[in-house]
C-alpha positions in Angstrom: 2.8 -22.1 9.6 3.0 -18.4 10.7 6.4 -18.2 9.0 5.3 -20.0 6.0 2.2 -17.9 5.3 4.3 -14.6 5.7 7.0 -16.1 3.4 4.5 -17.0 0.7 3.2 -13.6 1.1 6.7 -11.9 0.8 7.6 -14.2 -2.2 4.1 -13.0 -4.3 4.4 -9.3 -3.3 8.1 -9.1 -4.4 7.2 -11.0 -7.7 4.1 -8.8 -8.5 6.3 -5.7 -8.2 7.8 -6.6 -11.5 4.1 -6.7 -13.0 3.5 -3.3 -11.4 6.5 -1.8 -12.8 5.9 -3.2 -16.3 2.1 -1.9 -16.0 3.3 1.6 -14.9 5.9 1.9 -17.6 3.4 0.6 -20.1 0.8 3.2 -19.1 3.6 6.1 -19.6 4.3 4.9 -23.0 0.6 4.6 -24.1 0.0 7.9 -22.5 2.6 9.6 -24.8 1.9 7.6 -27.9 -0.5 7.7 -30.6 -2.9 5.7 -28.4 -3.1 8.4 -25.8 -6.7 9.7 -26.6 -8.1 6.1 -26.6 -6.4 5.2 -23.3 -8.0 8.5 -21.5 -11.2 8.3 -23.3 -11.4 4.3 -22.2 -10.6 5.4 -18.6 -13.3 8.1 -18.6 -16.0 6.0 -20.3 -18.8 5.1 -18.1 -20.2 1.7 -17.7 -23.5 0.8 -15.9 -23.7 -2.3 -13.6 -27.5 -3.4 -13.1 -28.8 -6.2 -11.1 -32.5 -6.3 -10.7 -33.5 -3.1 -9.3 -29.7 -2.3 -8.4 -27.9 -0.1 -10.8 -24.9 1.9 -10.7 -22.6 3.9 -13.2 -19.3 4.9 -12.8 -16.4 5.5 -15.1 -13.8 2.6 -15.8 -11.3 4.7 -13.6 -14.0 4.9 -10.8 -14.7 1.1 -11.0 -11.0 0.3 -10.6 -10.5 2.6 -7.8 -13.9 1.9 -6.0 -14.5 -1.7 -7.0 -11.3 -3.4 -7.8 -9.4 -1.9 -5.3 -11.8 -2.9 -2.4 -10.4 -6.5 -3.0 -6.9 -5.1 -2.4 -7.9 -3.5 0.7 -9.8 -6.8 1.7 -6.6 -8.7 1.3 -4.7 -6.0 3.2 -7.1 -5.9 6.1 -7.0 -9.8 6.1 -3.1 -9.8 6.3 -3.2 -7.1 9.3 -5.5 -9.4 11.1 -3.7 -12.6 10.6 -0.3 -10.8 11.8 -2.0 -9.5 14.7 -3.3 -13.0 15.9 -0.7 -15.1 14.7 2.2 -13.5 13.2 5.1 -10.9 13.7 2.6 -8.5 15.2 1.2 -10.7 17.9 4.7 -10.1 19.9 4.7 -6.8 21.3 8.7 -7.0 21.5 8.8 -7.5 17.8 6.1 -5.0 17.2 7.4 -1.9 18.9 10.4 -0.9 16.5 8.4 -1.2 13.3 5.2 0.1 14.5 7.1 3.2 16.0 9.0 3.7 12.7 6.0 3.4 10.8 4.2 6.2 13.0 7.6 8.3 12.3 7.2 7.3 8.6 3.6 9.0 8.6 4.4 12.1 10.6 7.6 13.2 9.0 6.3 13.0 5.6 3.2 15.1 6.3 5.7 17.6 8.0 7.9 18.0 4.9 5.2 18.1 2.7 3.3 21.1 4.5 6.5 22.8 5.0 7.5 22.6 1.2 4.0 23.9 0.1 3.8 26.3 2.8 7.1 27.9 1.8 6.8 28.0 -1.8 2.7 28.1 -1.9 0.6 25.1 -2.7 -2.5 23.0 -1.5 -2.3 21.9 2.0 -5.0 18.9 1.5 -2.3 16.8 -0.1 -0.4 16.0 3.0 -1.7 12.4 3.3 -0.3 11.5 -0.3 3.3 10.6 0.8 2.4 8.8 3.9 1.9 5.1 2.8 4.4 2.7 1.4 3.6 0.4 -1.6 4.2 -3.1 -0.1 4.9 -4.9 -3.5 7.3 -2.5 -5.1 9.2 -2.0 -1.9 9.6 -5.7 -1.6 10.5 -6.2 -5.2 13.4 -3.7 -5.0 14.5 -5.3 -1.5 14.5 -8.7 -3.3 16.7 -7.6 -5.9 19.2 -5.4 -4.1 19.2 -7.0 -0.6 20.4 -10.7 -1.4 22.2 -12.1 1.4 20.7 -9.7 4.0 19.0 -10.9 7.1 15.4 -12.0 6.7 14.6 -9.8 9.9 14.7 -6.8 7.4 12.2 -8.3 5.4 9.7 -9.0 8.1 10.8 -5.3 9.6 9.6 -3.8 5.9 6.5 -5.8 5.6 5.4 -5.1 9.2 6.3 -1.4 8.8 4.1 -1.3 5.5 1.2 -3.0 7.2 0.9 -0.4 9.8 1.4 2.1 7.2 -1.5 0.9 5.1 -3.8 0.6 8.6 -2.9 4.4 9.0 -3.5 5.4 5.5 -6.9 3.3 5.7 -8.0 5.3 8.8 -7.1 8.3 7.2 -9.0 7.7 4.3 -11.9 6.7 6.3 -11.6 9.9 8.3 -10.9 12.3 5.5 -12.4 10.9 2.4 -15.9 9.6 3.3 -17.9 12.7 3.4 -21.6 13.2 3.1 -22.2 9.9 4.6 -25.8 8.6 4.0 -26.6 6.8 7.5 -29.5 4.4 6.4 -27.3 2.1 3.9 -24.5 2.5 6.4 -26.7 1.2 9.2 -27.6 -2.0 6.9 -23.9 -2.5 6.2 -23.2 -2.3 9.8 -26.0 -4.7 10.7 -24.9 -7.3 8.0 -21.5 -7.1 9.4 -22.7 -8.0 12.8 -24.9 -10.6 11.5 -21.8 -12.3 9.8 -19.5 -11.8 12.6 -22.1 -13.8 14.4 -22.5 -16.3 12.1 -18.9 -16.7 11.6 -18.7 -18.9 14.7 -20.1 -21.7 12.7 -19.0 -23.1 9.3 -20.2 -20.6 6.5 -19.9 -21.8 2.8 -17.7 -19.7 0.6 -20.3 -18.4 -1.8 -22.1 -16.8 1.4 -19.0 -14.8 2.2 -18.8 -13.6 -1.3 -22.4 -12.5 -1.4 -22.1 -10.8 2.0 -18.9 -8.9 0.9 -20.6 -7.7 -2.3 -23.5 -6.6 -0.1 -21.4 -4.7 2.3 -19.4 -3.0 -0.8 -22.6 -2.0 -2.4 -24.2 -0.5 0.6 -20.9 1.3 1.6 -20.9 3.0 -2.1 -24.7 3.8 -1.4 -23.7 5.2 1.9 -20.8 7.5 0.5 -18.3 5.5 2.6 -14.7 4.7 1.4 -14.8 1.3 0.0 -11.5 0.7 1.4 -12.9 1.0 4.9 -15.7 -1.3 4.3 -13.3 -4.0 2.9 -11.1 -3.9 6.2 -14.1 -4.0 8.5 -15.3 -7.0 6.6 -11.8 -8.7 6.9 -11.9 -8.1 10.7 -14.8 -10.6 11.0 -13.5 -13.4 9.0 -12.3 -16.3 11.3 -8.9 -16.7 11.7 -9.0 -20.3 13.1 -10.4 -23.2 11.3 -14.1 -24.2 11.8 -15.0 -27.8 13.0 -13.2 -30.2 10.7 -11.7 -27.5 8.1 -8.2 -28.2 7.1 -7.8 -24.3 6.9 -9.0 -21.1 8.4 -11.5 -19.0 6.2 -8.9 -16.3 6.5 -6.0 -18.2 5.2 -8.3 -19.6 2.5 -9.3 -16.2 1.3 -5.7 -14.8 1.4 -4.6 -18.1 -0.7 -7.3 -17.5 -3.2 -7.5 -13.7 -3.5 -3.7 -12.6 -3.2 -2.4 -13.7 -6.5 -5.3 -12.2 -8.4 -4.5 -8.6 -6.4 -1.1 -9.1 -6.8 -1.1 -10.0 -10.4 -4.1 -8.5 -11.9 -5.7 -5.7 -9.6 -2.6 -3.7 -8.7 -1.1 -3.8 -12.2 -4.4 -2.8 -13.7 -4.8 0.2 -11.0 -1.1 0.9 -11.9 -1.8 1.0 -15.6 -5.0 3.1 -15.1 -3.4 5.6 -12.8 0.5 6.1 -13.8 -0.6 7.3 -17.3 0.8 10.7 -17.5 1.1 12.8 -21.0 4.1 15.0 -21.1 2.5 16.6 -24.2 2.5 20.4 -23.3 4.0 19.9 -20.1 5.6 23.1 -18.7 8.4 23.5 -16.5 6.4 25.3 -14.1 4.1 22.2 -13.7 7.0 19.9 -13.4 8.0 22.1 -10.6 4.9 22.8 -9.2 4.4 23.1 -5.3 2.5 20.0 -5.3 4.8 18.0 -7.2 7.8 19.0 -5.0 5.6 18.6 -1.7 4.9 15.0 -2.5 8.3 14.1 -3.6 9.9 15.6 -0.9 7.6 13.9 1.5 8.2 10.4 0.1 11.9 10.7 -0.6 13.1 12.9 2.3 10.2 12.6 4.8 10.0 8.8 4.7 13.4 8.1 5.2 14.0 10.7 8.3 10.8 9.6 9.8 11.4 5.9 9.6 15.1 5.7 10.4 14.8 8.3 13.0 12.0 6.7 14.9 13.8 3.4 14.6 16.9 4.6 15.9 15.1 6.4 18.8 13.3 3.3 19.8 16.5 1.3 20.0 18.5 4.0 21.8 15.6 4.2 24.4 15.4 0.5 25.0 11.5 0.6 23.8 12.6 -2.0 21.0 15.3 -3.3 19.0 16.4 -3.0 15.5 16.0 -6.1 13.3 18.2 -9.0 14.4 21.5 -9.3 12.9 20.9 -6.2 10.6 23.3 -3.2 10.7 22.1 0.7 10.9 23.1 0.8 7.1 20.8 -2.0 6.2 18.1 -0.5 8.3 18.6 2.9 6.6 18.3 1.3 3.0 15.0 -0.3 3.9 13.9 3.2 5.5 14.7 4.6 1.9 12.4 1.9 0.3 9.7 2.9 2.6 9.5 6.2 0.3 8.3 4.0 -2.8 4.6 5.1 -2.2 3.3 4.5 -5.7 -0.1 2.5 -5.9 -1.4 3.6 -2.2 0.1 7.3 -2.8 -1.8 7.4 -6.2 -5.1 6.1 -4.7 -4.9 8.8 -1.8 -4.0 11.3 -4.6 -7.2 10.5 -6.5 -9.1 11.0 -3.4 -7.5 14.0 -1.9 -7.9 16.0 -5.7 -10.9 14.5 -7.1 -11.5 15.0 -10.8 -10.7 13.7 -14.2 -7.5 11.6 -14.6 -5.9 14.0 -16.7 -6.7 17.1 -14.9 -4.0 19.4 -13.9 -4.1 18.4 -10.2 -3.8 14.6 -11.1 -1.1 15.2 -13.5 1.0 16.8 -10.6 -0.1 14.0 -8.3 1.1 11.6 -10.6 4.4 13.5 -11.4 5.3 13.8 -7.5 4.5 10.1 -6.8 6.5 8.8 -9.8 9.5 11.4 -8.7 9.7 10.5 -5.1 9.2 6.7 -5.6 11.7 6.4 -8.1 14.4 8.4 -6.0 13.5 6.3 -2.9 13.9 3.1 -4.8 16.9 4.1 -6.6 19.0 5.3 -3.8 17.3 2.5 -1.4 18.5 -0.2 -3.5 22.1 1.6 -3.9 22.4 1.6 -0.2 21.3 -1.8 0.2 23.6 -3.3 -2.5 26.4 -1.3 -0.7 25.4 -3.1 2.6 25.0 -6.5 1.1 28.6 -6.0 -0.6 30.1 -5.3 2.8 28.3 -8.1 4.5 29.6 -10.6 1.7 33.4 -9.0 2.1 33.1 -9.2 5.9 31.9 -13.0 5.5 34.7 -13.7 3.1 37.4 -12.3 5.3 36.1 -14.3 8.1 36.1 -17.7 6.1 39.4 -16.8 5.2 40.8 -16.2 8.8 39.0 -19.4 9.7 41.0 -21.4 7.0 44.2 -19.7 7.9 
C-alpha cells in the first residue's frame, strides 16, 4: 500500500508538471501582450471576504499566496507525515542519503548565492530563495528524460524534495513570520491540541474542514506564515484508519486534495507569479546581482550540494546511492533539484515583499526562471545520455546472451 500511494503521488506530480509549464508560459505571454495591464491590475485588485463579524481584505495575488497555497503546504505536510510513518522515510537506511543530500542541497545554494551577491554587491536576504526544489517540475522532467532508469532514482528525488520542502517551510516560519500576535496564535495552538486529542476517535470530514479553516484564519490574524499552520495541522491528521473506516483520514485527505493542488492551485500560483514583463527591461536588470545570485544558487549550488553530499555519504558508508543507479544518473537527478520554480517564487515573494511588478520581484522571477530552466535542460540532457548508455549496455548484454 505504501508503494502504491507513493507511485500514485509520483504519477500525479509528474503529469501536473505539464500544467505548471503551460501556466508559466501563459503568464509570460500575457505579461508581454496587450493584456499585460489587465493581468497586473487583476493580481493587484483587492477583494473582501466576510463571514459574520470576520472580515479580511487581500489582493488576488495575496489570496493565492496565503490562501490557496496553504492547501499546497497541507498536502506537503500530509505527504511528509505519511513518508515518516509508513513510507520511504520510515527506514533509516533508505533515509540517510537523500536527507544528507537535501541538507547539502540547502547549504550549498545559500553559500553560492551569498558568495555571488557578496562579490558583485546585492541583497543578502535573498539567500533562502534557491534552497527549495519544485517536486512537480522536477518529476515531470525526470519522467520525460529518465525513461528506463531505476525507480529508486524517483524515490530518491521525491524524498530529497520532501526534505527540501520541510527545510523551506522551517525557514519560512523562522524568517518570515515577524510581528506575531500571540492571542490568536494561542487560540490556534489550542484548537490544534483539541483536534489532536479528538482525532483518536472518528471525526467527520466537515469538522476537519472547519477546523483547518479556523486554524488558517487564526494564523493570518496572528501574522504567522500560513504554510507553517498548514503543516502543523497536517501533523495531527491520523495516518491509521479509525474503527471500521476503510481508509485513514490522512490518505483520504491526500487522495481528495492532491489533484486540486497539482492541477489547479499550483498552476494558478505559477500563472500569478511567473508573469514578467520584458518591456523596458535593461541589461543592468537582467544581470542584476539578485538575478545572478538566485540563478547561480539554483543551477550551481544545488548540483554541488546534492551530488557532493550524496557521494560523500556513500563514501563514508553512512548511506548508499539509489539501488541499481550509476553516479551519472545520480548527478542528473542532482541537476533537477535546481528546478526551484514555485517554491522559490513563493519564498521570493516573502523575502522581497512588494507589488508583483516591483523591481525586486521582477529580478526574483528572472533569477528563478533562469536557474530552473538551466537546471531542467542540463539535467534532462544528462539523464537522457545516462538512459541511452543503459539501453546500449542492456542491448549488448542481450546480444552476448543470444550469441
